[in-house]
N, C-alpha and C positions, 0 to 999 in steps of 0.2 A: 853089841850090847844094847839093851833098851836104854832110852835116854835117862831115866832116873838112875840106873846102874852106872852109866857113864859119868853122870854128875857126882855121884857118890865116890867113884874111883878118883876123879880129878880133885874133889874136895879133900879126900883123905891124903892124897899125895901132897897137896899144898900145905895141909896141916902138919904132916910129918916133917916136911922140909922147913917149914916155919919154926917148928919147935927145935930143930937142929941149927937154926940160924942160916939156912941155905936157900931161903926163898925171899925174893927172887934171886936166881943165879946171877953171876956177874954178866953173862951174855944177855940175859933177859933184862937186867937193869940198864945195860947199855942201849938196848933196843927201845926201852921206854924213854930214856933221855933223848934219843934220836927222834922218836915219834913226837915228843913234846916240843922239841926245837922246830921240827917241821910244821907242827900245828901252829906254833907261834907265828911263823912266817905266813902261813895260809890265812889266818884270821886278820892279819894286817891288810890283806888284799880283798877280803870278802867279809861283809858284816854278819852273814849267817853261814856257819859251817856245820856240817853234819858228819860225824865220825862214827863208823860202825866197827865195833871190836868184840872180841870174846870177853866175857864177864871178868875173868881174872886179870886180863890186860887192862880193861877199863878201870878197874879199881886202882891199879898202879899208876896209870896215866892221870886219873883224877887226883890222886894223892900228890903227884908232882905238880899238877896245875894249881892246886890249892896252895901249895908251898910257894908258888911263884906269883901269888896275888889274885888268882881267879876266885870266884865265889860260886858255890853250889846253890841251886834252888832249894828253898826251905822245904822240908819234908823228907820222907824216907827214900833212900836210894836202894832199889832192889836189884838183885842179880837174876831175877826170873827171866824166862825166855821172852824175847822181844821187848825188854824193858828199855827205858830211856832215862838218861841223866841230863839235866839241863844245867849248864854252867855259863857264866858270863864274866867278862872282864872289861873294865872301863879303860878305853884307850885314850891317852892324852896326846894331843898333836903338839909336836915340837917345832 
């Protein structure tokens, strides 16, 4: 499929599953929680961390990070190809 057709197919699937209350699936939600937990450990060791994801996964990870105290850079976050979302979190030393 051409890229725009693929994007439309994926977007329609996500919309239909969301309307049915089945997006993300239980297994996808578990993978997102595991990714966020892994990311939390990585950022404790490295001040700058770059994560590459698919757009749909990125939005789920970002939602979980925001819920756990992260902050998103002000401005629009797009899901366009090769887009980047900047997020930060203040780490307190104990």
